SENU-472863 format. One record per residue (C-alpha): z, y, x; residue number from 1. Coordinates in steps of 0.5 Angstrom, whole numbers, m for minus. Example, Ala and Ser with C-alpha at 12.3 -4.5 7.8 and 13.67 -1.06 7.14 Angstrom:
% SENU-472863
<<16,m9,25>,1>
<<14,m2,27>,2>
END
This chain:
% SENU-472863
<<247,m83,m327>,1>
<<245,m79,m333>,2>
<<238,m76,m333>,3>
<<237,m69,m335>,4>
<<232,m68,m342>,5>
<<226,m65,m340>,6>
<<225,m59,m345>,7>
<<219,m59,m349>,8>
<<215,m53,m347>,9>
<<214,m48,m352>,10>
<<208,m46,m355>,11>
<<205,m39,m354>,12>
<<209,m33,m359>,13>
<<202,m31,m362>,14>
<<201,m38,m365>,15>
<<206,m36,m370>,16>
<<203,m31,m373>,17>
<<201,m31,m380>,18>
<<193,m30,m377>,19>
<<193,m36,m372>,20>
<<196,m40,m378>,21>
<<192,m38,m383>,22>
<<185,m39,m378>,23>
<<188,m45,m377>,24>
<<189,m47,m384>,25>
<<182,m44,m386>,26>
<<179,m48,m380>,27>
<<182,m55,m382>,28>
<<181,m54,m390>,29>
<<173,m52,m388>,30>
<<172,m58,m383>,31>
<<175,m63,m389>,32>
<<170,m60,m393>,33>
<<164,m60,m389>,34>
<<166,m67,m387>,35>
<<167,m69,m395>,36>
<<160,m66,m397>,37>
<<157,m69,m391>,38>
<<159,m76,m392>,39>
<<157,m76,m399>,40>
<<150,m72,m398>,41>
<<149,m77,m392>,42>
<<150,m83,m396>,43>
<<147,m81,m402>,44>
<<140,m79,m398>,45>
<<141,m86,m394>,46>
<<142,m90,m400>,47>
<<135,m86,m403>,48>
<<131,m88,m397>,49>
<<133,m95,m396>,50>
<<132,m96,m404>,51>
<<125,m93,m403>,52>
<<123,m98,m396>,53>
<<127,m104,m400>,54>
<<122,m103,m406>,55>
<<116,m102,m401>,56>
<<118,m109,m397>,57>
<<119,m112,m403>,58>
<<112,m110,m406>,59>
<<109,m112,m400>,60>
<<112,m119,m400>,61>
<<109,m120,m407>,62>
<<102,m119,m404>,63>
<<104,m123,m398>,64>
<<106,m129,m403>,65>
<<99,m129,m407>,66>
<<95,m129,m400>,67>
<<100,m135,m397>,68>
<<99,m139,m404>,69>
<<91,m137,m404>,70>
<<91,m140,m397>,71>
<<88,m134,m395>,72>
<<90,m130,m388>,73>
<<96,m126,m387>,74>
<<97,m119,m385>,75>
<<99,m117,m378>,76>
<<106,m115,m381>,77>
<<108,m121,m385>,78>
<<109,m129,m382>,79>
<<112,m135,m383>,80>
<<118,m135,m379>,81>
<<116,m129,m375>,82>
<<120,m127,m368>,83>
<<125,m121,m369>,84>
<<127,m124,m377>,85>
<<134,m123,m377>,86>
<<139,m129,m377>,87>
<<142,m127,m384>,88>
<<136,m126,m387>,89>
<<133,m133,m385>,90>
<<139,m136,m387>,91>
<<138,m133,m394>,92>
<<131,m136,m395>,93>
<<134,m143,m393>,94>
<<138,m142,m399>,95>
<<132,m141,m404>,96>
<<133,m133,m405>,97>
<<130,m127,m403>,98>
<<132,m121,m399>,99>
<<132,m115,m395>,100>
<<135,m112,m389>,101>
<<135,m106,m384>,102>
<<134,m109,m377>,103>
<<131,m107,m370>,104>
<<124,m110,m368>,105>
<<121,m108,m362>,106>
<<126,m102,m361>,107>
<<124,m99,m368>,108>
<<128,m99,m374>,109>
<<125,m104,m379>,110>
<<126,m106,m386>,111>
<<125,m113,m387>,112>
<<123,m117,m394>,113>
<<124,m124,m393>,114>
<<123,m131,m398>,115>
<<122,m138,m398>,116>
<<115,m141,m398>,117>
<<115,m149,m396>,118>
<<122,m149,m393>,119>
<<120,m144,m388>,120>
<<121,m136,m388>,121>
<<115,m132,m391>,122>
<<118,m125,m388>,123>
<<114,m118,m389>,124>
<<116,m112,m384>,125>
<<116,m105,m386>,126>
<<117,m99,m380>,127>
<<123,m95,m382>,128>
<<123,m90,m376>,129>
<<120,m84,m381>,130>
<<126,m85,m386>,131>
<<131,m86,m380>,132>
<<128,m80,m377>,133>
<<129,m76,m383>,134>
<<136,m78,m383>,135>
<<138,m76,m376>,136>
<<135,m70,m378>,137>
<<139,m69,m384>,138>
<<145,m71,m380>,139>
<<144,m65,m375>,140>
<<142,m60,m381>,141>
<<149,m62,m384>,142>
<<152,m61,m377>,143>
<<149,m55,m376>,144>
<<150,m51,m383>,145>
<<157,m54,m383>,146>
<<159,m51,m376>,147>
<<155,m44,m378>,148>
<<159,m44,m385>,149>
<<166,m46,m382>,150>
<<164,m40,m377>,151>
<<163,m36,m382>,152>
<<168,m37,m386>,153>
<<173,m37,m381>,154>
<<171,m30,m378>,155>
<<171,m27,m386>,156>
<<178,m30,m387>,157>
<<181,m28,m381>,158>
<<179,m21,m382>,159>
<<182,m21,m389>,160>
<<188,m24,m387>,161>
<<188,m19,m381>,162>
<<188,m13,m386>,163>
<<194,m16,m389>,164>
<<198,m17,m383>,165>
<<196,m10,m380>,166>
<<199,m7,m387>,167>
<<205,m12,m386>,168>
<<206,m10,m378>,169>
<<205,m3,m381>,170>
<<210,m3,m386>,171>
<<215,m7,m380>,172>
<<214,m1,m376>,173>
<<217,4,m381>,174>
<<222,m1,m383>,175>
<<225,m1,m375>,176>
<<224,7,m375>,177>
<<229,7,m382>,178>
<<233,3,m378>,179>
<<233,7,m372>,180>
<<235,13,m376>,181>
<<228,16,m378>,182>
<<229,17,m386>,183>
<<223,21,m386>,184>
<<218,15,m384>,185>
<<215,12,m390>,186>
<<209,7,m391>,187>
<<205,11,m396>,188>
<<200,5,m398>,189>
<<195,9,m402>,190>
<<195,3,m407>,191>
<<202,5,m409>,192>
<<200,12,m411>,193>
<<194,11,m416>,194>
<<198,7,m422>,195>
<<190,5,m423>,196>
<<189,1,m417>,197>
<<191,m6,m417>,198>
<<197,m8,m412>,199>
<<198,m14,m408>,200>
<<205,m16,m405>,201>
<<204,m12,m399>,202>
<<203,m6,m403>,203>
<<209,m8,m408>,204>
<<213,m9,m401>,205>
<<211,m3,m399>,206>
<<213,1,m405>,207>
<<220,m3,m405>,208>
<<221,0,m398>,209>
<<219,8,m399>,210>
<<223,7,m405>,211>
<<229,5,m402>,212>
<<228,9,m396>,213>
<<228,15,m401>,214>
<<234,13,m404>,215>
<<238,12,m397>,216>
<<236,19,m395>,217>
<<238,23,m401>,218>
<<245,19,m401>,219>
<<246,20,m394>,220>
<<244,27,m394>,221>
<<249,28,m400>,222>
<<254,25,m396>,223>
<<252,29,m390>,224>
<<253,36,m394>,225>
<<259,33,m397>,226>
<<262,33,m391>,227>
<<259,39,m388>,228>
<<262,43,m394>,229>
<<269,40,m394>,230>
<<270,42,m387>,231>
<<267,49,m388>,232>
<<272,50,m394>,233>
<<277,47,m390>,234>
<<276,52,m384>,235>
<<279,59,m388>,236>
<<285,56,m391>,237>
<<286,52,m384>,238>
<<286,59,m381>,239>
<<291,62,m385>,240>
<<296,56,m385>,241>
<<295,57,m377>,242>
<<297,64,m377>,243>
<<303,62,m382>,244>
<<305,57,m378>,245>
<<306,62,m372>,246>
<<311,66,m376>,247>
<<315,61,m377>,248>
<<322,61,m373>,249>
<<322,57,m367>,250>
<<325,50,m369>,251>
<<323,43,m370>,252>
<<320,44,m377>,253>
<<315,49,m374>,254>
<<313,45,m368>,255>
<<312,39,m373>,256>
<<308,44,m378>,257>
<<304,47,m372>,258>
<<302,41,m369>,259>
<<300,38,m376>,260>
<<295,44,m377>,261>
<<292,43,m370>,262>
<<291,36,m372>,263>
<<287,38,m378>,264>
<<283,43,m375>,265>
<<281,39,m370>,266>
<<279,34,m375>,267>
<<275,39,m378>,268>
<<271,41,m372>,269>
<<270,34,m370>,270>
<<267,33,m378>,271>
<<263,40,m377>,272>
<<260,37,m371>,273>
<<258,30,m374>,274>
<<255,33,m380>,275>
<<250,37,m375>,276>
<<249,31,m370>,277>
<<247,27,m377>,278>
<<243,33,m379>,279>
<<239,32,m373>,280>
<<239,40,m371>,281>
<<242,40,m365>,282>
<<238,43,m359>,283>
<<240,42,m352>,284>
<<240,47,m346>,285>
<<237,43,m340>,286>
<<239,45,m333>,287>
<<240,41,m326>,288>
<<247,39,m325>,289>
<<251,35,m319>,290>
<<254,30,m323>,291>
<<260,28,m319>,292>
<<263,36,m319>,293>
<<262,36,m327>,294>
<<266,30,m327>,295>
<<272,32,m323>,296>
<<271,38,m327>,297>
<<271,35,m334>,298>
<<277,30,m331>,299>
<<281,36,m329>,300>
<<281,40,m335>,301>
<<283,34,m339>,302>
<<290,34,m336>,303>
<<291,27,m335>,304>
<<293,22,m330>,305>
<<285,20,m329>,306>
<<282,17,m322>,307>
<<275,19,m320>,308>
<<271,15,m315>,309>
<<264,17,m313>,310>
<<261,12,m310>,311>
<<254,16,m310>,312>
<<253,23,m313>,313>
<<247,24,m316>,314>
<<243,30,m319>,315>
<<242,30,m326>,316>
<<238,34,m332>,317>
<<243,35,m338>,318>
<<246,40,m342>,319>
<<252,41,m339>,320>
<<257,43,m345>,321>
<<254,36,m349>,322>
<<255,32,m343>,323>
<<262,35,m342>,324>
<<263,33,m349>,325>
<<262,26,m348>,326>
<<266,25,m342>,327>
<<272,29,m345>,328>
<<272,24,m351>,329>
<<271,18,m347>,330>
<<277,19,m342>,331>
<<281,22,m348>,332>
<<279,15,m352>,333>
<<281,11,m345>,334>
<<289,14,m345>,335>
<<289,14,m352>,336>
<<287,7,m354>,337>
<<288,3,m347>,338>
<<293,3,m341>,339>
<<293,6,m334>,340>
<<290,6,m329>,341>
<<284,10,m332>,342>
<<279,10,m327>,343>
<<272,15,m328>,344>
<<267,12,m323>,345>
<<260,16,m321>,346>
<<255,11,m319>,347>
<<248,15,m318>,348>
<<246,18,m325>,349>
<<251,13,m328>,350>
<<258,14,m330>,351>
<<263,9,m332>,352>
<<270,10,m336>,353>
<<275,4,m335>,354>
<<282,3,m337>,355>
<<286,m3,m337>,356>
<<288,m4,m344>,357>
<<287,m9,m349>,358>
<<279,m7,m350>,359>
<<274,m5,m355>,360>
<<275,m9,m362>,361>
<<270,m14,m363>,362>
<<267,m10,m369>,363>
<<265,m4,m364>,364>
<<262,m8,m359>,365>
<<258,m11,m364>,366>
<<256,m5,m368>,367>
<<258,1,m364>,368>
<<264,6,m366>,369>
<<266,7,m374>,370>
<<268,13,m377>,371>
<<276,13,m379>,372>
<<276,6,m376>,373>
<<281,4,m371>,374>
<<285,m2,m369>,375>
<<290,1,m364>,376>
<<297,3,m365>,377>
<<296,10,m363>,378>
<<294,16,m366>,379>
<<286,17,m368>,380>
<<281,17,m373>,381>
<<276,14,m370>,382>
<<271,20,m370>,383>
<<272,21,m362>,384>
<<267,15,m360>,385>
<<262,17,m366>,386>
<<261,24,m363>,387>
<<260,22,m356>,388>
<<255,17,m358>,389>
<<251,22,m362>,390>
<<252,27,m357>,391>
<<249,22,m352>,392>
<<243,21,m356>,393>
<<242,29,m356>,394>
<<241,29,m348>,395>
<<237,23,m348>,396>
<<243,19,m345>,397>
<<245,12,m346>,398>
<<252,10,m348>,399>
<<254,3,m348>,400>
<<261,0,m349>,401>
<<263,m7,m346>,402>
<<270,m10,m344>,403>
<<271,m11,m336>,404>
<<272,m19,m335>,405>
<<278,m18,m332>,406>
<<281,m14,m338>,407>
<<280,m7,m340>,408>
<<275,m3,m344>,409>
<<269,0,m340>,410>
<<264,6,m343>,411>
<<258,6,m339>,412>
<<253,12,m339>,413>
<<247,13,m336>,414>
<<243,20,m335>,415>
<<236,22,m334>,416>
<<237,23,m326>,417>
<<233,29,m323>,418>
<<229,28,m317>,419>
<<227,33,m313>,420>
<<220,33,m309>,421>
<<220,35,m302>,422>
<<214,37,m298>,423>
<<215,34,m292>,424>
<<208,36,m289>,425>
<<208,42,m283>,426>
<<203,47,m283>,427>
<<199,47,m277>,428>
END
C-alpha cells in the first residue's frame, strides 16, 4: 500500500511581497542589534555593580579581621562560619584563601566575603538588593526601549519600502497596459523629468519603460501608416486593373486575371480594415438583435454548406455589421482550412463555429492568429482571423480558439447579452 505524500501548506501570497520581506528583514536585524547591545550593556553594568559590591565586602572583611584579631565583638553582618555562607566560599577559606561570592541569604541577594581565621571561615555579608534591583530595572528599560526602537524603525522602514513598492506597482501596471495594447500609457516618474534630481533604481526602470514604450509606439505607428498608405495606393491601380480585366475577351486567361484581381482587391480591403483596427479609431453602432436569425443570415450569405443549430436563442446588444464580419470570417476560415461538416451552434449569447479538420496550429492557440501566417495547404493570407479578433474586441465580445477533444477546430465568441426589464406589477 502506497501512501500519498501530504502537501505542504502554501504560504499566503502577501508573504512573497517585497514589503513583507523588508519588514521581516528589518525586524530580525533590529532584534539582533537590540539583543547584542542589551547584552553588552547588561554585562558591563553587572560587572561594574558586582565590582563595587565586592570591594565594599572586602573592605568590611578587612575591618572585621582587625576586630577579630583584637578580640573585640564582631558586628551583626559578620561572624565565624555564619549560617548561609555559600559552600564554595567555605571550601575556599579552608585552603587559606579569601574570596567573594553573590548568593541569596534569607531571600535577598547578598555579597559574601570570607577569609581564614584560626581554622574557621570569617565572613561578612553586604546587602546586594539595591544592585540587583538596579540590574532588573536596567533590563526592563533595555527591553522596553528595544521594543520601541524596533517598532519605530520597522514603521519607518516599512513606510520607506512601501513608497518604493508603490512606484514599482505603478510601473508594473503601466507595463501591463502596454502589453494589452495601450501604447499611450506612461509611468511619468517626476524623477526622470528633472535631470538635476538624483535617480534611484525605480526611476531608472520607469524611464527605461517609458522610452521603450515611446520607441515601440513610433515603430508600430510607422508600420500602420505604411500598411494604410500601401493599401490606399493599391486601390486606384486595382480599380483600373479590374475595369480592364472586364474588357478582356472571355476565356481561361481572362478568368485567371479576374480571379487574381479579386484576390488582390480583397487583400487590399483587409489591409485597410486592419489598419483602421490598429489605429483604434473605429466606432460602434449598437443595437439589440436576435442572435439566432442573425447567424442564419450570415450562413446563408456565405453560400457554404454550413449547419446551424440553435440550442437557445438570445438577444444581444452589438454592432450587427461588425458581428456579421466576425462570423463570416470564422465560417470562411472553417471551410478553407478545416473539413466538413461545419456546424455553427447558438447557445444563448455564445456562438461556436466548429469544423472537423486537423484543428488550429499550436502557435495560434498559444498567441492568437498572426498576419500572413498559415500552416494549411489551402489558400489564405492569415488576415481573416486577425480581423475577426479585432472586430470582436471593438464590439466587446470574447473570442477564443480551441481544438475540440474529438478533433477539429472550434472558435467560440461570447457577446454581451441584452436583458429586458419587465414590469410584472399590475395597476390597482
